[in-house]
N, C-alpha and C positions, 0 to 999 in steps of 0.2 A: 614141661609136663607133657607127656605123650597123650594123644587123644585116643579114647577107647569108648565102647558102648557102655561099659560099667561106669566109667567116669561121667558120661553124659547122664546116665540114670541118676547118679548122685546129685548132679546139678538140677535135675527136675524134681528133687525131693520136696521143695516148698509147695508144689501144686497139689491140692486136695484130690483124693481119689474121685474119679468120674467127672471132674471139672472139665468143661469143654475147652479144647486146645485149638488155637488158630496159629498157623505158621505163615508169616509174611515171607513170600518167596519171589525173588526177582528173576530167578533163572541163572544168576551168577554162581560163582564157585561156592561161596560160603553158605548161602541159603539152600543150594542144591545138596551140599554135603549134609546139612541139618535135616532136610527132607528125607534123604536116603537113610540116615542114621535113625531117625524116628520111625521110619517104616520097618527097619530091622528090629527095633525094640518091640514094635507092635506085633510083628510076626512071631517073636520069641515069647509073647505073652507078658512082657515086662512094661507095657504101656497100655493100661486098660482105658485110659481116657479117650473119649471121642475126639478125632483129629480132622481138621479141615485146613485147606491151604487157601490163602488169599493172595492174588497177584494184582498189582496196581498198574494200569496202562496209562503212562503219563502223556503219551502222544507227542513226545519231544524228539523222537528219532525215527527215521524211515523204517527201521527194522523193529519198532516196538511191537507190532502185531505178531511178528515172527517169534519174539521172545515170549509173548503171551501164549502162543501155540505150543512152544517148547514146554513151558510149565504145565500147561493142560495135559500134554502127552505124558510128562513125568508123573503126574498125579494119576492119570488113567492106568498106566502100567502097574502102579502100586496100589490101585483101588482106594485112593484117598479123594474125598470130595474137593472139587476145585471151584473157586469163586473169583470172578473177574470184575474189577472195579475200574471204571473209566473216570479220569479226572483231568481238569485243566490245570497244568502245573507251570504255566508261563509266569515269569516273574512280573510283579506289579507293585507299585507303591514304594519303589526304592529297594525292594528285596533283591538279594543275590539269587542266582539261578539254583544253587544248591539248597539254600534255605526254602525257596519257593517250592521246589520239588518235594522236600522233606515234609513241609507243612501240609501240602496237598495230599501226600501219601498217608501221613498219619491221621489227618482229619477224616479222610474217606474210610480208613480202617476202623477208627474209633466209632464212627457212626454205624458200623455193622455189628459191633460187639455188644453183648448184654452183661449185666451184673453177674459176677461169678465166672465169666470167661477169662481165659489166659491167652495172651498173645506172645508168641515166641519169635524173636528176631536173632539174626546170625552174626552180630558184631563180635569181634574177637580181640585179643590182647593188643595186636598192632593197631586196630581201630581206636582202642582206648588210649594208646600212647599218642597217636595223631591228634585225638581230641584234646588231650592235656596240653600238647604243644601249641595248638591253635588258640586255646583259651589263655595260655600264658602270654602269647604274642598280642592278644587283644586286651590284656590287663585285667583278666577276670579275678575275682576274689576267691575266698576259700570254697564257697559253694560251687562256683563254676569250675574250679580246679579239681573238685571231686569227680569231674568228668561224668561218664555214663555209669549209672547205678545198675547193679545186677538185676534188681527188682524195683519196680516203682508203679504207682497207680497210672492207669492209662484210660482216661475217660471213665466209664463205668466198670471197666475191666482192670486186669493187672498185666503188666509187661514183664517178661523175664528174658534175660540174655544168657542162655546156658553155655555159650561158647566163649564167654569173656575170659575165662582163665587160660585159654589156649592161644598159642602164637599162630600166625599165618603159616609158618614153616611146618609145624606139627600137623596142622589141618591138611595142608597140601600133600604131605607124606601119606596120610591116611586115605585121602581121596585117590591118590595114585595107586595104592594097594587095592582099592575097590574098583578101579577102572572107571571112575565116574566121568561123565561129560557134562558140560555146562555151556552157557552162552557168555560172550564177552561184550560188554558195553564199551565202545571205543572212547566214550567221554571219560572213562576211568583213567585214561592215559594222557588226558589233555592237561598240560602244565599251566594253563590259564586258571585252573581251579586251585585254590590254596591247598586243599587236602591232598590233591595229586602231587603238587610240588613237594610237600612234606614227605609223602609216601615214596616217591621215586628219586628224590634228590637229597633231602636233609636226613631222613632216617637211615638210609644206607651209609651215609658219611659218618653218622654217630655210631652206628653198629660196627663199622670198620675199626674205630678207635676203642669203643666200649661195647663188646659183643652182647652184654646183658642190658643194653640200653632200654629195650622195650620192657623187660621185667622191672627194671628200676623205675621207669616212668609210671608203670602201673601201680607199683608200691606207693609212689608219691601221691598218685590220685586216690588210692585207698586211705592214706593218712589224711588227706584233705577232706574226704567224705566223712571220716570219723570226727574231724575237727568241726565240720558243719553240723553234725548231730549234737556235738557238745554245745555249739552256739544255740541250737534250737532248745536245748535243755536250759541254757542260761536265760533265754527269752521267757521260758515258762516259769522260771523263778522270779523274773521281774514283773510278770503279770500273769494272772490265772489263765491257763491254757484256753478255757472256754471264751475268755475275753478277746482272744485273737480273732474271733469271728464276728465281733461287734465293733461299733465305733470305738476308737482308742482314746481313753481319757488322758488328757495332758498331765494330770497329777501322777500318772504312772511313769511318764518320761522325765518330769522335772528333776527328781532327786538323783537320777542316774548320771554316771560319767558319760563323756561324749561317745566313747566307743560302745558302751552298753546301750546308749540311745540309738545309735545307728543299727546295732544288732537287733534291738527290739523292733525298730521300724521295718527292717527287712523281713523279719519273720511275721510281723503283722500283715504285711502286704502279701507274702507268700501264702499265708493261711487262707487268704481270701481269693487266691487265684491270680494275683497280679505279679508281674515281673518287676522286681525293684528297679528304681531308676539308677542312672550313672551316679558316681560318687558326688560330683558337683551338684547335681539336682537334688540328691538326698540331703546334702548339707543345706541347700536353700530351703528345702521342705522343713527341716528341723528348726532352722533359724526363724522362719516365718511362723511356724506353729507355736514356738515358745516365746518369741520376742515381739510379734506384731501387737499393736495397741488393742486394748480390750474391745473397742467398738469396731474393729476391722474384721473382715472375713477373708483371710488370705486363701488363694487358690494356686496350687502348683500342679502342673501337668507334664506328662511325658508319654509319648506314644499314644495309646488309646485311653490312658488312665488319668484320673484327676483325684487330688486329695484336697478337701476343703476343711476349714476349721469353723466350728460353731458351738457356742455354749460350753467351751471347755473340752470339746471332743474333736477328733479327726474322723472324717468320713471319706470312704473310698467309693468312687463310681467311675463309669466309663463315659467317654465323650459321646457315645451313642445314646446315653440316657437323657434324651431331650423330649420334651412333651410335644404332642401334635398341636397344630394351630387351633384345632377345635375338635370337640367330640360330643356326639349326641346319639346315643343308642337306646333302643328299647329291648327288654329282655323278659322272656316269660319264665325264667328260672329253670328251664329244662336244659340238660346237658351243661356245657360250660360256655361262657361268653369270652371270646378272645378279644383282647384290647390291642390297639395299634401301638407302634413306636416302642416296643419292648416294655409296655406297661403291665404285662402279665395277663392273667385271666381271672374271671370270677366263677365260682361254683356255689350252688346252694345245697346245704346239707341239713338233715333233720337233727334236732337236739332236744333232750328232755330237760335240760337245765337252763337254757338260754335261747335267745332268738326272738323272732317275730311270729305272732299268731298267724298260722298258715292262711286262714280265710281271707285276711286283708290283702294278701299278695296275689289273689286270683287274677287281677288285672295286669300283673307284671310290674316291672320297675323301669325307671329311666336312668341312664348312666351318662354323666357329663364330667367335665373338669372345671376347676375354679376359673372364674372370670373376674371375681372381685365383688364384694358386697353381699356375699351369701350369708344367710342367717339360719339358725335352727332353734327349735323350741324344746328344751330339755324336759319340761314337765307339762302335763295336760293343763291347759288354762293359764299357763305361766307366760311370762314375757319371752320374746325371742332374743337370742344373743348373736353377736357377730361370730361367724365361723373363724375369722382371723384370730380373734381373742382365744378361742378354744385351741387352735393349732399352736399358738404361742405358749399357752399353759401346758400343753402336752410336750413341749420341747421339740416339735417337728422342724427339722431344718428347712429354711425357705425354699431351696431348690427341690426338696421332696414334696413340699406342699402342692407344687404345681403339677405333680405326677400322680397324686392320689385320686382314684375315681370317686366321684360323689354319686351316691345312690339315692334317688328320689322315689318316694311313694306318693304319686299324685304331685302336689306342690310342696309336700313336706320333705325336707332333707332328713333322710332316715339314717344314713351311714356314710362314713368317710373311710375308704380303704377297708380295713378289718374292724373298725370301731363303730359300734352302734351308738347313735347319739340320742334319738328320741325314745322316751320311755313309754309313750302312750300306746304303742303297739306291741310291747314286749309280751312274750308268753308268760303265763302264770307259773308258779313253782311246780305244778304237777302236769302242766300241759306240754305237748310236743310242739316245739317251735321250729322255725326255719332260720338257719344261720347262713349268711352270705360270707364266703371267704374270698379274700383277695390274695392270689398266689403269683409268685414271680417265676417259679421253676416249672419245668415241663410236667 
C-alpha cells in the first residue's frame, strides 16, 4: 500500500476532534516523515488538533545533543511546539540496552501526557514483522505474538501508530519525493542488537525467497491479536469482568480446564497491570493456589510481582509493598497526609451522612501502624476488643494488616484505613461529619 496524506488522515480517524496530539520524534527517517506529513495535513486544514513534538535525549551517544538540535530546528521551521526530555537510559538490573532505552523513553513521555492526550509514534510494517519474529524466537504466546497494537492505552493517554500499515520501502519512496532529510543513529546498524540483526540479515533473506514476507508476518500478528481478544472475552465469561480488578476467588478457577485456568490467570494479572509470569511459574502458581493445604499461605513471585493465597482468594501485590519499620505522624486534617513506603495518603472530606463530629477533631489525629496488642472500643461505655480479632472478622489478609494506617483520636483508636471503628464520635443523621479517606492512587 502506497503512503499518502489521505491514507494517513484515515489512520488518524480514531482521534477525537481537538484532542491534543503529541508526536514522539527521534529525528530519524520514520518519525521525521510523520512530522512532515502531519505538518502538511495541518497546513491543509485537515488536522485541527493541537500538535506538539516531544524528543527524548537518552545521553547514550556523543551526537545525542545534535539530534535534539535537529528535531528542534525541524519543529521551528514548521511552527510546531517542541519539548525536550532528558533521561538516564543506561541499562540496569539485568536489562538489555534496547529495553532500558525504550522503558526510559516511554516512562518520560507518559509522565508528560494528560488524560485525553494522544501520542503518535512512527513504527511501520517492517517494525511489526521484526517484533513478531523476535517474540517468536523468545517463545511468546498469543498475546505477545499480536506484536504492536495500532492503538493502546499509554499511561493516562492513548498511543496510536498511524504508519503501521505501511512498509519501509513505501515510506522511503514518499520521503524521497518530498526531499526530506533526517539524522542517522549509527546504533541502528550495530549487529550486536537482536533487532538490527533481524533487520539487516534475516528479513532480507526471507524477502529474497518470499517477497511478501513482511505483509504475511503482519497478517499473522493481526490474527494473533484477534485471538488474544477472544481469550480476553473467554476470561470474561469465566469470571465477571469487574472481578478481574479484585482478588480472584479460587472457586472461579476450580471448575475450569487447565488451559482456561491459565487464560483466566493471565487476564486477571493483566487487568491489574501485572505482566504474566513465564509458563513454568504460571503452572507453579496454579498448582499452589489450588492444591496447597488449607492452612497454608503459598506465595509465588516473579520480577516485581507477588501472588498470595488467603481465605480462598488470590491477591496480587508488588515486592515494593513493604511496611516501614515504624510510623508516627500527627495530622491537622488540612490538605493531604502523604504516607511513606507506598502506603498512599490520607485526606479529610465533609459528609452529611457519615463521619466524625468535626469539633472533636480540632486537635488533629495521630497516625501509626500496627505493633501488636491494639484494642478499640466499638460502643460508648462498652468493653474494648482486640483489633486483631476485628481484622480477622473482616477477612483482611495478614500482609495487608501491617500496611493499614491506624488513626487515633487522643488515645482512642478511631479508624483503620478507610474503616471507622469507634461509634462514640460519629456524626448524627443530620449533622455534617468529617470522613477520613485512605487512598493509594495519586
